[in-house]
Every structure is written in structure tokens, then in C-alpha cells.
N, C-alpha and C positions, 0 to 999 in steps of 0.2 A: 790448722787449716781444715776446712772442712771434708768430711771423707766424699763428698757425692759433687767434688768440681768437674765441671764439666771437661770432659774429652777434647775438646774442641782448645779450651783455653789453657792446656798444660807444654805444648808448643812455647807459648806466648809466657809462662811461667816460667818454664826451663831457659827462655833467650835472657831474662834480668839475674835468676840465679844461679847462673854458670859463669857469670861474673863474679863470684865470690872466691874462683881457684885463678892461681897466677897463669898468668898467659903460657902457651908453650914455648913460643921465642922469648927471651928476653926485650928484643922491641915491641914486642905486640904484632909482629907483622904475620900477614898470612891471615888465612883461615882459623879462627880460634872456636871453642865449641857453643858460646854464646851464639855465633855469624851462623853454625850451621843449624841451630835449634831456630832463627832466624827463617833460613829456608823451607825448615819444616811447619812451622806459623804459615808463611805464606803457602804452601801444598797446600794447608789444614783452610785455610781462606778461599783456596779454588774450589775444593773440594766442597765446600761447604755453599758456594754462587751454585755449582754444576748441580746439589743437592736437591735444593730449592725452586732452581728452575724460574729464577726471577732474576730480574735486573738487580744488580749486585750493589749500587751505589747509587743515588739520586744523582740527577744531573747536577747541582749544584756542587757534592759531594766530590764527584768524578773531575769537574773541571777544576776545585781546588787542589786536591791530591796530584790530578792528572797533569797540570799546566809544568812543572817542573821536569817532568818526562822530555818534555817537547824540545825545554831548553837545553838538556843535558844533549840529548842527540845529536841539534844542532852545533852544539859546540865541540861535538864530537868529529861531527864529518868534516868540519870549518878546522879543525886543528890540523899545523904543520903536520904533523905526524901520527893518522887517524890511527893506526894501530896501538900506540903508546899511550893515547888516551881513552883507549879499552878499557881496560882496569881502572881509570876513574869515572867511566861510564856508568860499570856494573856497581860499584859503593855507591853512587847518586842514585843509582836507580834504588838499589837494598833501601837505604837508610832514607829516603825522602820518597818515595813512591810505594814500593813494594809493602814494607814489612807498616807505615801507616794504614795503608788500604786494609791491610791482614790485620793488623789490628781492630781497625773499623767495624771489618766482618765477625768475630769471633767472639767481642766483647759485648755478651746481651744486654746488659743491664746493669743496676747501681752495683749487688754484690759481686759479680765481675771482676766492677772498677775496682773495685775497694780490695778485693783481692790480690788482683792488680799491684794496689799500691802497698796491699802489706807487702810483697812480696820486695817492692822496693826499699821499704823499711826495712829489712828483714836484710838484706844485701847490705845497706849503711851500715846496719847496725856491726855486720860484724867483718866489713871493710873497715870502719872506724874505729871496733877494738883493737884490731892489727894496727891500724894507723898510732893509736894512745902508746901500746906496749911498742911500738918503735920509736916514740918520743921519751919515752920514760926513761927506756931503754940503751938510749944513743945508737939504735940499729938501720934508723931511717935515712933518707934522704940526706946529703950534703947541703948543708942551710948557711949560713956564713961560717964555715970552715968544722963546723959539726953535725953530726948525722942526726940530726934531730927534727927533719921533718915528716912529718905522716904522709905517707903514700901506698899504705897499702899491701896487696899484694899487685901493686901496677909496677912497682920498683923508679928506680928515678929521670928514666925514661920518656916516661907520659905521669909527669907529677901532678895533673890535672885530672887523671883517670879518677882517682879519690876523693877527691874535693867533689867531683859531680854526680857520681853514686849519692857522698852522704847528702849535699844540698837538695836529689831530688827525694831522699830518703826524709830530710828533717820537712819539707816543704811539705811532702805527700802525706807526713803523718801531723804535721800541725794543721793542716787542709781538715782531715777526718776529724782532728779532736776539737775545732773550734764549730764544725756543720754536724757532726756526727746526731746531738741533740733536737734538732731541728729536723733528722731523716729516721727512717727505721731501719736503722742499724741495731746492732745488738749492745746491751747498756755496755759495756766492759769495753767496748772497743774505744771511746773515748779517754778514759783514763791513762790505757794502753798504749791509746796515741800521743799520748800528751807527753808520757813520759820518756816514752822515744826520743819525740821531738827536742825536748830537754839532755836529753844523753846526748844525743847527735853536734850539739853545738859545739864540742870539748873538740872533737876529731876534725870540726869545720874547721874551728880556729887552728889547730896544729899541723892544720894542711899549707898555712901562712900563702895561699893563694888569693893576689888582690881581689881579682875576676870574679874569683866562687863568692867573696863576701859580700861584692858589691851587689853582684846580682842575685842572692839570697835575701839582702838588707833590704832590696826596691821588691822582690816579689812580695816577702812577707809581710810589709806595710803595705802594700798594696791588697792583699788577700784579707789583711785585720781589718783595713777598712772596709771594705768587701761585707764583712760580715759583722758590721756594725761599729759605728765611732765609739759609743762607751766601750763596748769589750776592747776596742784598739786600744785605748787610752790605759785599761787596767793590763793587759797582758804587755804592753811596754811600760809600764810602772815594774812588773814582777821580772821582767826580762832585764832589764836595767838594773837592778839592787843585785839579781843575780848575778849578773857580768861583776858586778863591783866584787863581792863574794871570792867571783872563781878566782877573776885575775888578781884584785887590790888582794886581799883576803889570804886565798890557797898559794896566790904566784904564780900559776898555771900560764907559763909560756909569757910573764905578762914583759921582758923587756925584749925579747925580739918578736914578739908580735905590736911593741907599743912602737918598736924602730919599723915596722913595715906596715901599719897602719899611717902614720908618718910617712911614710913613703909614699902613700896614695895623693897628699897634697902637694909633693914635690915634685911632681912631674912635668913643671916646667922652667920649676928657678934649679931644681940639683937632678936631674932625673937620675939614675942607676943603671948599670948598664945594658940590662935585660929591657929597661925603660926606651934609652935610648936608641939601641934594634928594632924596637918595636913602632917605634917611627921612622927609622930608613926603612923599612920592609911597606911599612904601611904605603911611605911615599912612592916607593920602586914598583907597587900594586896600581897605583893611581897612574901613574907614568905609563904602566903596562896598558890599561884602557882605554887612556887617551891617544894611545898608538893603534888600538884596535877597537873600537866605541861599540860597535852593533856583535858583533859576535867575540871579542875576546882575545888570546890569545889560545886558548883551548885548552882542555881539560887537563891537567897534567904539566900545565907547560909553564907555570907559576917557576919552577927551580929552573928552568933552563931558560927563561928569560930574567931571571935576578940581578945575578951581574951588569947586563948591561943598561940597568934602572937603577939598580940602587949608587946610593952614596958609596965613600969612601970610609964612610964613617961605621959602617957594617961591619959588625966583626966576623971570622969565618964559623963561628957554632957557639954554643953554650955550654958550661961546662956541666958533667954530671957525674957522681958517683955516690956512693952509699948503697944503702939496702942490698947489702950482697954483691953488690957490681962495684968493679975498678971506674978509676975517673978515666973516661972518656969525654969528646967535644962532639957534642950532637949538633948536626948541621941545621941552618936553620931555612928549610923548604917551603914556608909557606907564612903568609902576611900575619899570622895569629890573630886574625878579622874574616870571620866568616861571609860578611859583608863586602870586605875589599877583595879577598879570594874570589866569591863568585863575578864581582865585575870588572877583575882582571883577567880569570879565563873565561868567563862566559858572558862579558861585555852587558848591555843594555836589556837585550832581550835576558840571559839568563836575570839578569839581578832583579827584573819586573817583576819573572816569573818564581822567581822562590819569594822574594820578598812582600809581592802582592799574597801570594798563598798564606802565609806564615799571617800578615797582618788581617786576611780575612779570617784565618781562624782565631785570630786574637778576640777583633773585635766581634763576630758573631759568639764563641765565647763568654765574653764579659758583656753583652746585650743578654745572652741566653740566664745568665746569672742573675741581672738586675730584674729580669722579669720569669720568674720560678714558673709561679704558677705550678707548682708542685712538684717542680723538680726534686733531686734529691742536693739539698746543699753542699753537702760535704766533698759530695762530687766533682762538682759544679767550681768549687775553690781549688781543689786537687789540681784538674784541669787545669785554671786559669793559671795558677800559681806554674808548675811545672813549664808551661810554655813562657810565659812573660819570664822566668829566670835565665828560659835558652835563648830566648829573645836579646836578653841583656847580656849575656854571658859570650854572646855571639861576635859582641865588641871587640874581646879580647879573647878570644880563641874561635878557634875552627874544626875542623872534625879530623878524625886520627887517633889511633889507637881502641884496644880492644872496648870502650867504654863506648865508643861511636854508634852503635847498634842502638845504645840505648837513646838514642835523639830521636830516630824510628817509631821507640816505642809512645815516648812522650809527644810525636805529632799525632800520634794514632788515636791515642787518649785524649790531645785537642779535639779531633775531630768528630770522636767518636759524642762529645761534649756538645757541639757547637753546631754541626750538621746533622746528628740523627735521636732523634727521640728516646733518651735513657732512662725506662721506668725503673722502679723498685723489683726487687725479684719477687718470682710470685708468692717465695713464702716468708716473705717479711712481712 
């Protein structure tokens, strides 16, 4: 990393890189180091706005980023127990409003953007290396009776944590590799980024996370097509060949991975217990919304209303073990679908605000990528890839765990690309 990193960017880089360390609490509860760093990031954003004495955000940026704040405030005051909803208000405000706004303010140019993507890739490589070691030594989270699931430092209670950061790093590195040649980026960036993206395929596969696989495949394919059809076909051919060699030739997780891949197509014919529970929770969330369609049941209200709306087929929790922790049942406290979580807890008001905000960022990002007019291609590809991954992954997951703070960083990077001019660094 260059020695002249701007001071304002340091809290943002720390927010990402501090997730390389194990959470202080086994369940990842409470404030972690990354959350503290994100608080410092917000303070720096405020300081920059005061220092320059100018309107910090454009009207469009303020509307897109600020709309969720109105929705979560309304969902808090209309909750059955507003005091119990306050922690949810704080968390949502942090992830979906304050951190994205701060990222938009502190990232000045394309070089800053690449530094943040480099931090994502570094975090992913560290967590991915730990995950591969867990698989190879049988010290990961329990999966089908064997401790082989790669979870990094996040542990068995947050099995999506490592998959999330690895997917972020993989897509960010791939975007830099695909677009760096057409941008004023260092020559070494492209081969290093390409190598990192290839390496990260392994821990992503060993995470056995179907949602992360699907989201990564969709985002990667979209970015490949946006970078050029001919290049997309060539990269897909190479990736397919590498996959055949990796799984077929070396047998990297071949049996378990084949079973996991096959289960994706069996969600209607012969779903496993996790899929059955997910369907039950989705149905419960939909039923909650029907009972309170405008404002929902209130932030943090899903657990309290779950049993009254869920079918008897919903299990009491999921089994977790391995990665240094004893067997325990993890309660199912959310629908594992961000859109349905918002709909059930915040109603149509929240769903409109959140989905509208994310859709505006995605449409604006793709539009700017297509009409670049000199804007850095690699940065645009990274912004669109990360936001698209998050949008697809939210169909199978919701917020929770230490890695949640990175969702705010991703939204901030997407906003920086879609809503504000992003020049190359002056030194480039």
C-alpha cells in the first residue's frame, strides 16, 4: 500500500481490515473493532463536511442515501415496543445511512477506490487462507457430520461471514483485473488482481454457501458482459477449464461440493431441512406483512412475532458445531431474506425506501458504466459487481454478524460511483 494514503481514508481501510481478526464474542454480538472504526469513519466524514463548508452531498445523493433513514425512524416509533426497537434503529442507521454517506465523502478519486478494493481483497485472502486450512485439517464448521466447512475467523455461528468477505474480494479483484488496462492504474495491478481472484475461488467453494455461490456467479457474469462479450467468453472458457481441473483433477471438495450444487436444483422436489425452514420463515414474514402492511411489526419485531405466524414445520433452530466451538442450537430469528425482513418489520414504507434506494444505485451505476466517457472502467466494474452481489445475496440472507458493516461500505462505494464524479488520482 502506498505510503501517502490520505488520513481520511484510514478509518475506512481499518473498517475493512479489522475483520481479519476473530470477533471478541463467539456470537459476534456487541460492538466489534470494525464497528468502532466505522464510527471513526463517520466522524471523519462529518469533519470533512464541516471543514470544506460546502453541501456534503448532492440532492440526489441525499435522497438516495437518506430515504432509508426516514423508513427506519417510522418503523421504530410505530413498533409495539419502541425502546426494544432502538438497537435495530441504530444498526440500520449505521449500515444503510451513516457508513455509506461517510464512504461517499472520504473516497476522493479512483486511487482511493482501488485502495479500498485492495483492502477487501487482502481481507478475503486472509480469511480464505484460514478457511482452506480449516477444510484441509478438518477444523472448520460442521458440515454433514465432518468439520470441513470453511468459515475463517467468523466461526460456525456466522457461516456466511467468510463467504461474504471472500466474495467481495473475489469480485473486486476480478473487476480490477478486467478493467485496469483501460484505466490509469499501475501496471502490476492487473496480474496481481487476476491472481487474487483465481485464488479466492477455492475458499468460496469450500464455504459451501449456496447463496454466496449464486450471487457471485450472477455478479461475475454481469461484470464480464459489461467489460466486453469477447472477453467474457474467453474468461468463462478459462474458468470452466480451471474448475474441471480443480474439482475433477485434484478432487478439491468434489463429493460434498457436488452434493451442495445438486441441492440448489432440489429446493422444490426434495428440499433439505435448511431450505424447509427458510420457506417457513419466508411465509411467516409474508404473513406478518399482511397483518401490518404499511409500517410492519416494527424493527427487531420478527423474532417476537415469528411463532404466531410460522407453520408447525419450522424447527426450533439450526445445529452448529466445529471451528473450536461445541455443539449448540442457533435460534432462527430472521427470515434469511433481507427484502422479506424489511417488508415484515417496516412494511411497504420501508420496502419502498430501501429497495428504491438500492435500485437507484444499481441503475445509476450500470448507466454510468455503459456511458463512461473517460471514467475509470475498473472502478465502475467493481462498484456494480459488489452492489449486484449484495442485491442477489439479500434473496438468501439478511444482516447479522461482524461482516454486516461491510454492507455499508459496499453501498457507499456504489453511491460514490453512481452519484458523484470519480476522477483518476492527480498523480495517475
